[in-house]
Each structure stands twice: as structure tokens, then as C-alpha cells.
C-alpha positions as CSV (number, residue, x, y, z in Angstrom):
1,M,81.2,66.7,75.4
2,K,82.4,70.2,75.2
3,I,84.4,71.2,78.3
4,N,83.6,74.6,79.7
5,H,86.3,76.6,81.5
6,I,84.7,78.7,84.2
7,C,86.8,81.1,86.2
8,L,85.2,80.9,89.6
9,S,87.8,81.5,92.3
10,L,91.1,83.1,91.5
11,F,92.7,81.9,94.6
12,I,95.7,79.5,94.2
13,L,99.4,79.2,95.0
14,L,101.2,81.8,92.9
15,S,104.8,82.8,93.1
16,I,105.7,84.6,90.0
17,F,106.6,88.1,91.0
18,T,110.1,89.4,91.7
19,I,111.6,92.7,92.7
20,G,112.1,94.7,89.5
21,I,111.8,98.0,87.7
22,C,108.2,99.1,87.5
23,R,108.1,101.2,84.3
24,S,111.6,101.7,82.9
25,D,115.2,101.1,83.5
26,D,115.8,104.7,84.6
27,A,115.3,106.0,88.1
28,D,112.6,108.4,87.1
29,C,110.9,109.1,90.5
30,V,112.1,110.7,93.7
31,Y,111.4,108.9,97.0
32,T,111.2,110.6,100.4
33,V,111.0,108.2,103.3
34,Y,110.2,109.2,106.9
35,V,110.9,106.7,109.6
36,R,109.8,107.2,113.2
37,T,111.6,105.2,115.9
38,G,109.6,104.5,119.1
39,S,110.3,106.4,122.3
40,I,110.1,103.4,124.6
41,L,113.2,102.1,126.4
42,K,115.9,100.6,124.1
43,A,113.8,101.3,121.0
44,G,116.9,102.5,119.0
45,T,119.1,100.2,116.9
46,D,122.6,100.1,115.4
47,S,121.5,97.6,112.7
48,N,121.1,98.3,108.9
49,I,117.5,98.6,107.8
50,T,116.2,97.5,104.4
51,L,113.0,98.8,103.0
52,T,111.0,97.1,100.1
53,L,107.9,98.8,98.7
54,Y,105.2,97.2,96.5
55,D,102.2,98.4,94.5
56,A,99.0,96.6,93.9
57,Y,100.3,95.1,90.7
58,G,103.0,93.1,92.4
59,Y,105.9,95.3,91.4
60,G,108.5,96.2,94.0
61,F,111.5,98.5,94.8
62,R,114.1,97.5,97.3
63,I,116.3,99.8,99.2
64,K,119.0,97.5,100.8
65,N,120.3,100.1,103.3
66,L,118.3,103.2,104.0
67,E,121.1,105.2,105.5
68,A,123.6,104.5,102.7
69,W,120.9,105.0,100.0
70,G,119.7,108.4,101.0
71,G,120.2,109.6,104.6
72,L,119.6,113.3,104.8
73,M,120.4,114.0,108.5
74,G,124.0,115.0,107.9
75,P,127.5,113.5,108.8
76,G,128.0,112.0,112.2
77,Y,124.2,111.6,112.8
78,N,123.0,108.4,114.4
79,Y,120.0,107.0,112.6
80,F,117.2,104.9,114.1
81,E,117.8,106.2,117.6
82,R,115.1,106.4,120.3
83,G,112.4,109.0,119.4
84,N,114.1,109.9,116.1
85,L,112.2,111.0,113.0
86,D,114.7,110.1,110.3
87,I,114.4,111.3,106.7
88,F,115.8,109.6,103.6
89,S,115.6,110.5,99.9
90,G,116.7,109.1,96.7
91,R,115.8,108.1,93.1
92,G,114.0,105.0,92.0
93,P,111.6,103.5,89.5
94,C,108.1,104.8,89.1
95,F,105.3,102.6,90.1
96,N,102.2,101.8,88.1
97,G,100.0,102.8,91.1
98,P,100.3,103.9,94.7
99,V,102.6,102.1,97.1
100,C,100.4,99.8,99.3
101,A,102.7,97.2,100.8
102,L,105.9,97.3,102.8
103,N,108.6,94.9,103.9
104,L,110.8,96.4,106.6
105,T,113.8,94.3,107.6
106,S,116.7,94.7,110.0
107,D,120.0,92.7,109.4
108,G,120.3,92.3,113.2
109,T,123.9,93.6,113.4
110,G,125.5,96.1,115.7
111,K,125.9,96.4,119.5
112,H,122.1,96.7,120.0
113,H,120.1,95.0,117.3
114,G,116.6,95.4,118.6
115,W,114.5,98.2,117.1
116,Y,111.0,99.5,117.7
117,C,109.5,101.3,114.7
118,N,106.4,103.4,115.0
119,Y,105.7,104.1,111.4
120,V,107.1,104.6,107.9
121,E,105.8,107.3,105.6
122,V,106.6,107.2,101.9
123,T,106.2,110.1,99.4
124,I,106.9,109.4,95.6
125,T,106.9,112.1,92.9
126,G,108.1,112.3,89.4
127,A,107.8,114.4,86.2
128,H,104.2,114.5,84.9
129,Q,103.1,112.4,87.9
130,Q,100.9,113.2,90.8
131,C,102.6,113.1,94.2
132,A,101.7,109.9,96.0
133,Q,101.9,109.5,99.8
134,T,101.4,106.4,101.9
135,L,101.6,105.9,105.7
136,F,102.4,102.5,107.1
137,T,101.7,102.0,110.8
138,V,104.3,99.5,112.0
139,E,104.3,99.6,115.9
140,Q,106.4,96.5,116.1
141,W,109.8,95.3,117.5
142,L,112.3,94.1,114.9
143,A,114.3,91.9,117.3
144,T,115.2,88.3,118.1
145,D,114.8,88.7,121.8
146,T,111.4,90.5,122.0
147,K,108.0,89.5,120.6
148,P,107.2,88.8,117.9
149,Y,110.8,87.6,117.7
150,E,111.2,88.6,114.0
151,L,113.6,90.9,112.2
152,T,111.0,91.7,109.5
153,A,107.7,93.6,109.6
154,I,105.3,93.3,106.7
155,R,102.4,95.7,106.2
156,N,100.0,95.2,103.3
157,S,97.1,97.4,102.5
158,C,96.8,96.5,98.8
159,L,93.5,94.7,99.3
160,S,90.4,96.9,98.9
161,D,87.3,96.5,100.9
162,D,85.9,94.0,98.4
163,K,89.0,91.8,98.7
164,K,90.2,92.4,95.1
165,W,93.8,92.6,94.1
166,M,94.8,93.3,90.5
167,I,98.2,91.9,89.3
168,D,99.2,92.3,85.6
169,G,95.6,92.9,84.6
170,I,94.2,89.9,86.4
171,I,91.7,90.6,89.2
172,Y,92.1,88.2,92.2
173,R,88.9,88.2,94.2
174,D,88.1,87.0,97.7
175,L,91.7,87.1,98.9
176,K,92.5,87.1,102.6
177,R,95.4,89.0,104.0
178,E,96.8,85.9,105.8
179,N,97.0,84.2,102.4
180,I,99.4,86.8,100.9
181,L,103.0,86.1,101.7
182,I,105.9,88.5,100.8
183,W,109.2,86.7,101.0
184,E,112.5,88.4,102.0
185,D,113.8,88.0,98.4
186,G,110.8,90.0,97.0
187,H,108.6,87.2,95.8
188,I,104.9,87.5,96.4
189,M,103.0,84.3,97.0
190,L,99.2,83.8,97.0
191,T,98.0,80.6,98.6
192,G,94.5,79.1,98.4
193,F,92.1,77.0,96.4
194,D,91.1,76.8,92.8
195,L,92.3,79.1,90.0
196,C,89.9,77.8,87.3
197,F,87.0,75.4,87.2
198,D,87.3,72.6,84.6
199,T,83.9,70.8,84.4
200,D,81.4,69.3,82.0
201,V,78.6,71.3,83.6
202,S,77.6,74.6,82.0
203,P,76.2,77.7,83.7
204,K,72.5,78.0,83.2
205,L,69.4,80.1,83.9
206,E,67.1,78.4,86.3
207,N,63.4,79.3,86.2
208,R,61.1,78.3,89.1
209,T,57.7,79.3,90.4
210,N,57.5,80.5,94.0
211,I,54.0,80.4,95.6
212,K,53.3,83.1,98.2
213,V,50.3,83.2,100.6
214,V,48.9,86.6,101.2
215,F,46.0,87.9,103.2
216,R,43.3,90.1,101.7
217,G,41.4,92.4,104.1
218,K,41.1,91.6,107.8
219,Y,41.6,88.2,109.1
220,S,38.4,86.5,110.2
221,C,37.7,83.2,112.1
222,F,34.7,82.5,109.8
223,S,36.2,83.2,106.4
224,D,39.5,82.4,104.8
225,R,40.8,85.5,103.1
226,R,44.1,83.9,102.2
227,Q,45.1,84.0,98.5
228,Q,47.9,82.3,96.7
229,R,50.1,84.3,94.4
230,E,52.6,82.8,92.0
231,E,55.9,84.5,91.3
232,R,58.3,83.5,88.6
233,I,61.9,83.7,89.7
234,T,64.9,83.4,87.4
235,R,68.4,82.7,88.8
236,F,71.8,82.5,87.1
237,I,73.5,79.4,88.4
238,V,77.3,79.3,87.9
239,E,78.7,76.9,90.6
240,M,76.2,74.0,90.7
241,S,76.4,71.5,93.5
242,T,76.7,68.8,90.9
243,A,79.7,70.4,89.3
244,F,83.1,68.8,90.3
245,S,86.4,70.5,89.5
246,R,89.3,68.6,87.9
247,S,91.6,71.6,87.8
248,C,94.6,72.1,90.0
249,V,93.0,72.5,93.4
250,E,95.7,73.1,95.9
251,T,97.4,75.1,98.6
252,H,101.1,75.7,99.0
253,E,101.8,72.2,100.3
254,H,98.6,70.3,100.0
255,L,96.5,68.8,97.2
256,A,92.9,68.1,97.8
257,P,92.5,64.3,98.2
258,E,89.4,64.4,96.0
259,L,91.6,65.6,93.1
260,I,94.3,63.0,93.7
261,S,91.7,60.2,93.6
262,G,90.4,61.5,90.3
263,N,86.9,62.3,91.6
264,G,87.2,66.0,91.5
265,H,85.8,68.3,94.2
266,G,82.9,70.6,94.5
267,N,81.2,72.8,97.1
268,G,81.6,70.3,99.9
269,V,85.4,70.8,99.9
270,D,85.1,74.6,99.8
């Protein structure tokens, strides 16, 4: 029997992307980064701050030390102090699309490691390219002694309203933000169920007749003015309840028991 491969749910563990050059080996674009430190008590830090930017295609650009890379505030200036708006600028690779995700990491060094960041704004421009500007609202402590007790803040706005994300020409649908993981080394991991559907059942058009009861004229206790009307309805059925997948159905650390047993899985598992 011919096996049909039906792409139903592009939603599986995927860890294939690394930090790299987006278009060429040359630093063709100019980045300007604005970082606002909070004005609350002890918001400033002496730590080194690393910034990694991503576009919706999964490409990234890492700035290991913002101050060393492109601090513009002059010699002797203390960056990331309470209430500061610090500006950094430097060259880097051009992205294939707007920047839409950020990884902001502190190395936790210095006399006072804790840091509260309000926001990061990134502007990218290059020859023959439109200027792209993205604002990331952070509003988080990067500290080990204050909630959320993390030295990294990740902000991801790559998903559109219809939960689509395109990577290397593949559109991943129905993604949830909590299923997109950005590692400190730059890898992007998508976790979830079912990349493709491997089944013997084919999609089909289903025709059925629907009978509707309508009333003609005014309702009367002495006469039945009801009339039956038939409607022919055609539906395109892709994921049938009788179709069971034998493809790799998994999350990051879990295989569906139905797959391990060889029985496949269907709508009941989803």
C-alpha cells in the first residue's frame, strides 16, 4: 500500500541552529544598541554584559562584551550604572530580516553583580538596506540573589499572531513561546510533537447530507408548517481519527508510549 507522507504539525525537537554570519563573512551592517538600566536601588552592575540577537530565520549575532565591543560614552565612564542610558555601536553581519529575539547575559563578575535592565533598543543599518529598529522590554533582574535568580534574560517576539515561525524556508505553525528555547551557546531548540505524519490513510473529500428543519409562515397549533430541507456539505479531511502516526513523535526527553509499542498514535494523544 502506498504510504502517504502528510505534513500535519511542524512541532518537534529541533536543535540545528548556531550563532553565525547571516549573509556574508564581512561585517556589512552597523549596529547601535541602547541599554537602559533601572533607577531602582542597586540596579547598577560591574559585570560584563553579553548580547545575542536573532532574526526569525534562526540566525544570530553575539556581542560577547558590549562595553569592549562598542562603548561610546567616553573614557572613564561607568557603564550599566543606576538610571544610565548607555549607547554602544559597532559593525556586524546583516540579518535576513528584522531582529526579533534577544539573549541578554551577565557574567556575574565584579563587586556588585546584580543588574536591573529596563530595556534594550537595537538599530541596524547598512548599504542599500532599510534601517531596522527593535525595542525589547526586559524589566528583569540579572542576578543570583534576586528573583528570578538568573543571569540571563531572553525576549522572543519572532512569533507572529498566527504562531508561525519561518526558519530556512520552512514554516513552523502552532508554536508556543514556552516551547522555544535559546541556549547560552546560541542554539535554538524547538520542542513538541510530530514533525510529519506517516500513515496509510489518505486525505479525502467527505460528502454528507445535512437535513435542516425550517418553518414556513406563522406557526399554528392546527397545522404543521415545518419543512425539511437537504443541504449537501463537502469537507476536506486531513487528520482522520482512524489515522495513526508511526513517525518520530517526541518531546525533548520523552517518546510517546504508543510509538514505542509500535501501535502509532492519533488524535487521542494530541
